[in-house]
A tleap script that builds the chain and sets N, CA, C and O, in Angstrom:
source leaprc.protein.ff14SB
mol = sequence {
  NMET LYS LYS ARG ALA HIE ILE VAL VAL GLN
  GLY ILE VAL GLN GLY VAL PHE PHE ARG ALA
  SER THR VAL ASP VAL ALA GLU ALA HIE GLY
  VAL TYR GLY TRP VAL LYS ASN ASN PRO ASP
  GLY THR VAL GLU ALA VAL LEU GLU GLY GLU
  GLU LYS ALA VAL LYS GLU VAL ILE ALA TRP
  CYS ARG VAL GLY PRO PRO ARG ALA ARG VAL
  ASP ASP VAL THR VAL GLU TRP GLU PRO PHE
  LYS ASN GLU PHE ASP ASP PHE ARG ALA VAL
  THR ARG HIE ASN SER CTYR
}
set mol.1.N position { -2.495 -8.161 14.750 }
set mol.1.CA position { -1.066 -7.548 14.197 }
set mol.1.C position { -1.591 -6.720 13.160 }
set mol.1.O position { -2.382 -7.215 12.356 }
set mol.2.N position { -1.191 -5.303 13.059 }
set mol.2.CA position { -1.513 -4.489 12.112 }
set mol.2.C position { -0.600 -4.496 11.062 }
set mol.2.O position { 0.619 -4.648 11.139 }
set mol.3.N position { -1.446 -4.280 9.845 }
set mol.3.CA position { -1.025 -4.673 8.424 }
set mol.3.C position { -1.088 -3.309 7.377 }
set mol.3.O position { -1.770 -2.364 7.771 }
set mol.4.N position { -0.654 -3.235 6.552 }
set mol.4.CA position { -0.827 -1.998 5.730 }
set mol.4.C position { -0.384 -2.941 4.011 }
set mol.4.O position { 0.606 -3.621 3.740 }
set mol.5.N position { -1.449 -2.626 3.264 }
set mol.5.CA position { -1.683 -3.125 2.054 }
set mol.5.C position { -1.950 -2.107 0.992 }
set mol.5.O position { -2.739 -1.222 1.323 }
set mol.6.N position { -1.419 -2.045 -0.303 }
set mol.6.CA position { -1.346 -1.086 -1.185 }
set mol.6.C position { -1.958 -1.870 -2.568 }
set mol.6.O position { -1.257 -2.614 -3.254 }
set mol.7.N position { -3.271 -1.597 -2.834 }
set mol.7.CA position { -3.782 -2.452 -4.054 }
set mol.7.C position { -4.147 -1.874 -5.194 }
set mol.7.O position { -4.320 -0.655 -5.192 }
set mol.8.N position { -4.304 -2.503 -6.189 }
set mol.8.CA position { -4.849 -2.182 -7.551 }
set mol.8.C position { -5.580 -3.313 -7.956 }
set mol.8.O position { -5.336 -4.517 -7.887 }
set mol.9.N position { -6.736 -2.524 -8.486 }
set mol.9.CA position { -7.883 -3.298 -8.922 }
set mol.9.C position { -8.362 -2.989 -10.552 }
set mol.9.O position { -8.694 -1.824 -10.770 }
set mol.10.N position { -8.402 -3.632 -11.325 }
set mol.10.CA position { -8.334 -3.807 -12.841 }
set mol.10.C position { -9.875 -4.655 -12.976 }
set mol.10.O position { -10.226 -5.667 -12.370 }
set mol.11.N position { -10.445 -4.045 -13.744 }
set mol.11.CA position { -11.385 -4.412 -14.441 }
set mol.11.C position { -12.645 -3.365 -14.803 }
set mol.11.O position { -12.265 -2.252 -15.164 }
set mol.12.N position { -13.944 -3.555 -14.758 }
set mol.12.CA position { -14.869 -2.529 -14.912 }
set mol.12.C position { -15.061 -1.850 -13.655 }
set mol.12.O position { -16.089 -2.139 -13.042 }
set mol.13.N position { -14.281 -1.010 -13.152 }
set mol.13.CA position { -14.199 -0.584 -11.712 }
set mol.13.C position { -14.377 0.673 -11.324 }
set mol.13.O position { -14.133 1.202 -10.239 }
set mol.14.N position { -15.007 1.283 -12.704 }
set mol.14.CA position { -14.792 2.819 -12.277 }
set mol.14.C position { -16.363 3.496 -13.136 }
set mol.14.O position { -16.626 3.307 -14.324 }
set mol.15.N position { -16.995 4.080 -12.403 }
set mol.15.CA position { -18.334 4.311 -12.697 }
set mol.15.C position { -19.622 3.433 -12.325 }
set mol.15.O position { -20.750 3.391 -12.817 }
set mol.16.N position { -18.929 2.649 -11.112 }
set mol.16.CA position { -19.866 1.557 -10.656 }
set mol.16.C position { -19.928 1.480 -9.151 }
set mol.16.O position { -20.120 0.505 -8.423 }
set mol.17.N position { -19.675 2.998 -8.810 }
set mol.17.CA position { -19.380 3.217 -7.392 }
set mol.17.C position { -18.864 1.975 -6.271 }
set mol.17.O position { -19.349 1.484 -5.252 }
set mol.18.N position { -17.312 1.723 -7.256 }
set mol.18.CA position { -16.617 0.856 -6.243 }
set mol.18.C position { -16.126 1.811 -5.329 }
set mol.18.O position { -16.222 1.473 -4.149 }
set mol.19.N position { -15.516 3.160 -5.608 }
set mol.19.CA position { -14.955 3.718 -4.433 }
set mol.19.C position { -15.370 4.273 -2.995 }
set mol.19.O position { -14.762 4.575 -1.968 }
set mol.20.N position { -17.033 4.259 -3.523 }
set mol.20.CA position { -17.897 4.759 -2.378 }
set mol.20.C position { -18.381 3.555 -1.687 }
set mol.20.O position { -18.703 3.658 -0.503 }
set mol.21.N position { -18.472 2.374 -2.320 }
set mol.21.CA position { -18.459 1.244 -1.651 }
set mol.21.C position { -17.348 0.578 -1.079 }
set mol.21.O position { -17.563 -0.378 -0.334 }
set mol.22.N position { -16.133 0.962 -1.331 }
set mol.22.CA position { -14.833 0.473 -0.592 }
set mol.22.C position { -14.782 1.324 0.801 }
set mol.22.O position { -14.432 0.871 1.891 }
set mol.23.N position { -15.239 2.751 0.505 }
set mol.23.CA position { -15.486 3.320 1.969 }
set mol.23.C position { -16.177 2.728 2.798 }
set mol.23.O position { -15.674 2.501 3.899 }
set mol.24.N position { -17.372 2.351 2.550 }
set mol.24.CA position { -18.254 1.889 3.412 }
set mol.24.C position { -17.785 0.595 4.242 }
set mol.24.O position { -17.878 0.508 5.466 }
set mol.25.N position { -17.221 -0.484 3.317 }
set mol.25.CA position { -16.449 -1.745 3.859 }
set mol.25.C position { -15.577 -1.563 4.507 }
set mol.25.O position { -15.424 -2.146 5.580 }
set mol.26.N position { -14.735 -0.673 4.016 }
set mol.26.CA position { -13.465 -0.186 5.076 }
set mol.26.C position { -13.844 0.042 6.531 }
set mol.26.O position { -13.384 -0.457 7.557 }
set mol.27.N position { -14.943 1.059 6.309 }
set mol.27.CA position { -15.442 1.646 7.908 }
set mol.27.C position { -16.086 0.334 8.683 }
set mol.27.O position { -15.807 -0.021 9.828 }
set mol.28.N position { -16.815 -0.160 7.972 }
set mol.28.CA position { -17.468 -1.143 8.520 }
set mol.28.C position { -16.334 -2.425 9.150 }
set mol.28.O position { -16.807 -3.316 9.856 }
set mol.29.N position { -15.052 -2.409 8.868 }
set mol.29.CA position { -14.038 -3.131 9.100 }
set mol.29.C position { -13.027 -2.653 10.125 }
set mol.29.O position { -12.074 -3.347 10.478 }
set mol.30.N position { -13.255 -1.556 10.538 }
set mol.30.CA position { -12.410 -0.491 10.811 }
set mol.30.C position { -10.954 -0.296 10.622 }
set mol.30.O position { -10.049 -0.240 11.454 }
set mol.31.N position { -10.942 -0.197 9.186 }
set mol.31.CA position { -9.696 0.130 8.186 }
set mol.31.C position { -9.718 1.418 7.842 }
set mol.31.O position { -10.767 2.014 7.594 }
set mol.32.N position { -8.244 2.096 7.788 }
set mol.32.CA position { -7.829 3.131 7.534 }
set mol.32.C position { -7.189 3.576 6.267 }
set mol.32.O position { -6.289 2.828 5.883 }
set mol.33.N position { -7.431 4.590 5.544 }
set mol.33.CA position { -6.571 4.840 4.452 }
set mol.33.C position { -7.511 5.553 3.378 }
set mol.33.O position { -8.450 6.323 3.578 }
set mol.34.N position { -6.858 4.958 1.894 }
set mol.34.CA position { -7.751 6.039 0.904 }
set mol.34.C position { -8.237 5.090 -0.143 }
set mol.34.O position { -7.871 3.923 -0.007 }
set mol.35.N position { -8.879 5.337 -1.004 }
set mol.35.CA position { -9.115 4.662 -2.267 }
set mol.35.C position { -9.365 5.796 -3.384 }
set mol.35.O position { -9.839 6.894 -3.090 }
set mol.36.N position { -8.992 5.416 -4.731 }
set mol.36.CA position { -9.216 6.654 -5.837 }
set mol.36.C position { -9.021 5.944 -7.194 }
set mol.36.O position { -8.437 4.877 -7.382 }
set mol.37.N position { -9.606 6.722 -8.082 }
set mol.37.CA position { -9.519 6.005 -9.441 }
set mol.37.C position { -8.487 6.647 -10.025 }
set mol.37.O position { -8.207 7.802 -9.707 }
set mol.38.N position { -7.809 5.965 -10.947 }
set mol.38.CA position { -6.444 6.116 -11.791 }
set mol.38.C position { -7.035 6.461 -12.812 }
set mol.38.O position { -8.232 6.180 -12.884 }
set mol.39.N position { -6.318 7.255 -14.043 }
set mol.39.CA position { -6.696 7.451 -15.235 }
set mol.39.C position { -6.532 6.575 -16.150 }
set mol.39.O position { -6.941 6.735 -17.300 }
set mol.40.N position { -5.782 5.326 -15.655 }
set mol.40.CA position { -5.808 4.171 -16.534 }
set mol.40.C position { -6.576 3.222 -16.309 }
set mol.40.O position { -6.251 2.050 -16.505 }
set mol.41.N position { -8.053 3.702 -15.729 }
set mol.41.CA position { -9.291 2.918 -15.264 }
set mol.41.C position { -9.090 1.702 -14.068 }
set mol.41.O position { -9.903 0.823 -13.784 }
set mol.42.N position { -8.077 1.883 -13.613 }
set mol.42.CA position { -7.993 0.935 -12.183 }
set mol.42.C position { -8.451 2.016 -10.972 }
set mol.42.O position { -8.580 3.239 -10.920 }
set mol.43.N position { -8.574 1.241 -10.318 }
set mol.43.CA position { -9.077 1.854 -8.444 }
set mol.43.C position { -7.510 1.334 -7.892 }
set mol.43.O position { -6.984 0.242 -8.106 }
set mol.44.N position { -7.078 2.251 -7.276 }
set mol.44.CA position { -6.342 1.952 -6.272 }
set mol.44.C position { -6.444 2.409 -4.918 }
set mol.44.O position { -7.150 3.412 -4.822 }
set mol.45.N position { -5.851 1.894 -3.595 }
set mol.45.CA position { -6.209 1.672 -2.402 }
set mol.45.C position { -5.205 1.391 -1.546 }
set mol.45.O position { -4.594 0.327 -1.649 }
set mol.46.N position { -4.896 2.337 -0.561 }
set mol.46.CA position { -4.111 1.899 0.752 }
set mol.46.C position { -4.984 1.186 1.898 }
set mol.46.O position { -6.089 1.700 2.072 }
set mol.47.N position { -4.738 0.343 2.516 }
set mol.47.CA position { -5.514 -0.006 3.480 }
set mol.47.C position { -4.620 -0.359 4.805 }
set mol.47.O position { -3.712 -1.189 4.850 }
set mol.48.N position { -5.078 0.444 5.840 }
set mol.48.CA position { -4.204 -0.139 6.939 }
set mol.48.C position { -5.074 -0.411 8.215 }
set mol.48.O position { -6.063 0.306 8.362 }
set mol.49.N position { -4.815 -1.342 9.123 }
set mol.49.CA position { -5.535 -1.828 10.138 }
set mol.49.C position { -5.194 -3.201 10.703 }
set mol.49.O position { -4.115 -3.741 10.457 }
set mol.50.N position { -6.011 -3.683 11.364 }
set mol.50.CA position { -5.817 -5.128 11.815 }
set mol.50.C position { -5.881 -6.082 10.474 }
set mol.50.O position { -6.459 -5.858 9.411 }
set mol.51.N position { -5.166 -7.116 10.840 }
set mol.51.CA position { -4.362 -8.198 9.436 }
set mol.51.C position { -5.712 -8.654 8.653 }
set mol.51.O position { -5.964 -8.564 7.451 }
set mol.52.N position { -6.593 -9.234 9.842 }
set mol.52.CA position { -7.707 -9.897 9.467 }
set mol.52.C position { -8.841 -9.069 8.645 }
set mol.52.O position { -9.617 -9.437 7.762 }
set mol.53.N position { -8.657 -7.917 9.220 }
set mol.53.CA position { -9.697 -6.797 8.731 }
set mol.53.C position { -9.067 -6.526 7.325 }
set mol.53.O position { -9.656 -6.664 6.253 }
set mol.54.N position { -8.085 -6.215 7.460 }
set mol.54.CA position { -7.406 -5.961 5.981 }
set mol.54.C position { -7.751 -6.630 4.763 }
set mol.54.O position { -8.220 -6.148 3.732 }
set mol.55.N position { -7.362 -8.154 5.115 }
set mol.55.CA position { -7.554 -9.295 4.571 }
set mol.55.C position { -9.184 -9.133 3.850 }
set mol.55.O position { -9.419 -9.151 2.642 }
set mol.56.N position { -10.041 -8.997 4.795 }
set mol.56.CA position { -11.367 -8.832 4.676 }
set mol.56.C position { -11.879 -8.063 3.271 }
set mol.56.O position { -12.558 -8.419 2.308 }
set mol.57.N position { -11.156 -6.746 3.683 }
set mol.57.CA position { -11.300 -5.819 2.672 }
set mol.57.C position { -11.056 -5.889 1.437 }
set mol.57.O position { -11.799 -5.463 0.553 }
set mol.58.N position { -9.819 -6.522 1.257 }
set mol.58.CA position { -9.244 -6.963 0.020 }
set mol.58.C position { -9.957 -8.222 -0.621 }
set mol.58.O position { -9.997 -8.280 -1.850 }
set mol.59.N position { -10.506 -9.207 0.114 }
set mol.59.CA position { -11.475 -10.219 -0.365 }
set mol.59.C position { -12.494 -9.643 -0.906 }
set mol.59.O position { -13.033 -10.291 -1.803 }
set mol.60.N position { -13.143 -8.157 -0.532 }
set mol.60.CA position { -14.414 -7.611 -0.652 }
set mol.60.C position { -14.052 -7.167 -2.216 }
set mol.60.O position { -14.842 -7.356 -3.142 }
set mol.61.N position { -12.764 -6.558 -2.374 }
set mol.61.CA position { -12.223 -5.787 -3.337 }
set mol.61.C position { -12.226 -6.938 -4.668 }
set mol.61.O position { -12.395 -6.552 -5.825 }
set mol.62.N position { -12.063 -8.059 -4.395 }
set mol.62.CA position { -11.991 -9.045 -5.343 }
set mol.62.C position { -13.447 -9.240 -6.037 }
set mol.62.O position { -13.509 -9.707 -7.175 }
set mol.63.N position { -14.552 -8.890 -5.362 }
set mol.63.CA position { -15.804 -8.964 -5.938 }
set mol.63.C position { -16.412 -7.828 -6.171 }
set mol.63.O position { -17.276 -7.879 -7.046 }
set mol.64.N position { -16.198 -6.631 -5.566 }
set mol.64.CA position { -16.448 -5.302 -5.725 }
set mol.64.C position { -18.007 -5.264 -5.699 }
set mol.64.O position { -18.535 -6.372 -5.597 }
set mol.65.N position { -18.884 -4.121 -5.778 }
set mol.65.CA position { -20.180 -3.832 -5.789 }
set mol.65.C position { -21.031 -4.349 -7.103 }
set mol.65.O position { -20.408 -4.373 -8.164 }
set mol.66.N position { -22.254 -4.717 -7.108 }
set mol.66.CA position { -23.120 -5.410 -7.874 }
set mol.66.C position { -22.797 -4.976 -9.294 }
set mol.66.O position { -22.982 -5.789 -10.200 }
set mol.67.N position { -22.293 -3.670 -9.582 }
set mol.67.CA position { -22.395 -3.420 -11.048 }
set mol.67.C position { -20.791 -3.435 -11.720 }
set mol.67.O position { -20.444 -3.210 -12.879 }
set mol.68.N position { -19.996 -3.779 -10.550 }
set mol.68.CA position { -18.445 -3.866 -10.976 }
set mol.68.C position { -18.059 -5.398 -11.551 }
set mol.68.O position { -18.433 -6.426 -10.986 }
set mol.69.N position { -17.285 -5.370 -12.716 }
set mol.69.CA position { -16.304 -6.854 -12.629 }
set mol.69.C position { -14.785 -6.418 -12.570 }
set mol.69.O position { -14.049 -5.703 -13.250 }
set mol.70.N position { -14.637 -7.431 -11.081 }
set mol.70.CA position { -13.132 -7.464 -10.930 }
set mol.70.C position { -12.378 -8.464 -11.733 }
set mol.70.O position { -12.681 -9.656 -11.684 }
set mol.71.N position { -11.323 -7.980 -12.534 }
set mol.71.CA position { -10.701 -9.074 -13.243 }
set mol.71.C position { -9.289 -9.637 -12.440 }
set mol.71.O position { -8.910 -10.807 -12.405 }
set mol.72.N position { -8.657 -8.498 -11.834 }
set mol.72.CA position { -7.480 -8.893 -10.841 }
set mol.72.C position { -7.104 -7.831 -9.865 }
set mol.72.O position { -7.167 -6.645 -10.190 }
set mol.73.N position { -6.712 -8.216 -8.668 }
set mol.73.CA position { -6.119 -7.266 -7.884 }
set mol.73.C position { -4.913 -7.712 -7.560 }
set mol.73.O position { -4.629 -8.886 -7.321 }
set mol.74.N position { -4.139 -6.723 -7.546 }
set mol.74.CA position { -2.636 -6.729 -7.285 }
set mol.74.C position { -2.335 -6.070 -5.668 }
set mol.74.O position { -2.624 -4.899 -5.424 }
set mol.75.N position { -1.717 -6.990 -4.616 }
set mol.75.CA position { -1.559 -6.735 -3.543 }
set mol.75.C position { 0.012 -6.444 -3.028 }
set mol.75.O position { 0.843 -7.349 -3.111 }
set mol.76.N position { 0.303 -5.365 -2.590 }
set mol.76.CA position { 1.747 -5.111 -2.334 }
set mol.76.C position { 1.560 -5.313 -0.741 }
set mol.76.O position { 0.444 -4.915 -0.405 }
set mol.77.N position { 2.250 -5.766 0.238 }
set mol.77.CA position { 2.324 -5.700 1.610 }
set mol.77.C position { 3.283 -4.649 1.840 }
set mol.77.O position { 4.437 -4.780 1.434 }
set mol.78.N position { 2.812 -3.369 2.604 }
set mol.78.CA position { 3.964 -2.606 2.949 }
set mol.78.C position { 4.469 -2.477 4.386 }
set mol.78.O position { 4.114 -3.429 5.080 }
set mol.79.N position { 5.209 -1.548 5.026 }
set mol.79.CA position { 5.360 -1.648 6.500 }
set mol.79.C position { 4.467 -0.643 6.964 }
set mol.79.O position { 4.447 0.492 6.487 }
set mol.80.N position { 3.613 -1.095 8.027 }
set mol.80.CA position { 2.481 -0.251 8.782 }
set mol.80.C position { 3.059 0.760 9.260 }
set mol.80.O position { 4.062 0.776 9.974 }
set mol.81.N position { 2.313 1.809 8.799 }
set mol.81.CA position { 2.759 3.205 9.058 }
set mol.81.C position { 1.929 4.289 9.857 }
set mol.81.O position { 2.391 5.353 10.268 }
set mol.82.N position { 0.337 3.748 10.044 }
set mol.82.CA position { -0.334 4.277 11.415 }
set mol.82.C position { -0.702 5.919 10.803 }
set mol.82.O position { -1.093 6.854 11.501 }
set mol.83.N position { -0.533 5.940 9.799 }
set mol.83.CA position { -0.772 7.365 9.405 }
set mol.83.C position { -2.211 7.773 8.836 }
set mol.83.O position { -2.323 8.792 8.155 }
set mol.84.N position { -3.249 7.003 9.111 }
set mol.84.CA position { -4.499 7.485 8.790 }
set mol.84.C position { -5.604 7.756 10.016 }
set mol.84.O position { -5.595 7.050 11.024 }
set mol.85.N position { -6.415 8.688 9.859 }
set mol.85.CA position { -7.394 8.597 10.707 }
set mol.85.C position { -8.667 8.433 10.428 }
set mol.85.O position { -9.518 8.737 11.264 }
set mol.86.N position { -8.946 8.008 9.405 }
set mol.86.CA position { -10.118 7.645 8.488 }
set mol.86.C position { -9.822 6.887 7.546 }
set mol.86.O position { -8.667 6.525 7.322 }
set mol.87.N position { -10.977 6.496 6.767 }
set mol.87.CA position { -10.897 6.040 5.061 }
set mol.87.C position { -11.671 7.118 4.194 }
set mol.87.O position { -12.740 7.656 4.483 }
set mol.88.N position { -10.898 7.308 3.076 }
set mol.88.CA position { -11.607 8.086 2.402 }
set mol.88.C position { -11.552 7.788 0.896 }
set mol.88.O position { -10.722 6.951 0.540 }
set mol.89.N position { -12.407 8.425 -0.129 }
set mol.89.CA position { -12.182 8.180 -1.246 }
set mol.89.C position { -11.521 9.667 -1.655 }
set mol.89.O position { -12.074 10.714 -1.318 }
set mol.90.N position { -10.160 9.632 -2.491 }
set mol.90.CA position { -9.601 10.357 -2.888 }
set mol.90.C position { -9.804 10.872 -4.189 }
set mol.90.O position { -9.889 10.123 -5.162 }
set mol.91.N position { -9.914 12.473 -4.292 }
set mol.91.CA position { -10.216 12.989 -5.834 }
set mol.91.C position { -8.972 13.798 -5.992 }
set mol.91.O position { -8.002 13.763 -5.235 }
set mol.92.N position { -9.125 14.613 -7.184 }
set mol.92.CA position { -8.273 15.847 -7.440 }
set mol.92.C position { -8.038 16.823 -6.480 }
set mol.92.O position { -6.984 17.435 -6.305 }
set mol.93.N position { -9.461 16.973 -5.646 }
set mol.93.CA position { -9.378 17.911 -4.943 }
set mol.93.C position { -8.970 17.868 -3.347 }
set mol.93.O position { -8.733 18.826 -2.611 }
set mol.94.N position { -8.961 16.546 -3.057 }
set mol.94.CA position { -8.513 16.398 -1.637 }
set mol.94.C position { -7.331 14.736 -2.011 }
set mol.94.O position { -7.275 13.854 -2.869 }
set mol.95.N position { -6.697 15.067 -0.930 }
set mol.95.CA position { -5.380 13.847 -0.929 }
set mol.95.C position { -4.736 14.037 -0.111 }
set mol.95.O position { -4.527 15.122 0.432 }
set mol.96.N position { -4.061 12.475 0.267 }
set mol.96.CA position { -3.234 12.447 1.729 }
set mol.96.C position { -1.739 12.872 1.381 }
set mol.96.O position { -0.893 12.939 2.273 }
savepdb mol mol.pdb
quit
């Protein structure tokens, strides 16, 4: 079953390769969507794919890369839209 999750990760999650690592983990699990840094210091992502794969990426986000300290992950399940062809880190210069 395909699922879509919108997540926000709080803690020390910027400047520790969280976005780049999330791209690698999502691609390894066949999950599509995006990840970005927010001005408030959080990292936000939309994940789409098979339910098990999306849940595995969320589980990884609860830990993050070695230099991160994750304090909380908020997950909102949304209707699956099948709107992505890949998984990418979004910056001010590119977006969905």
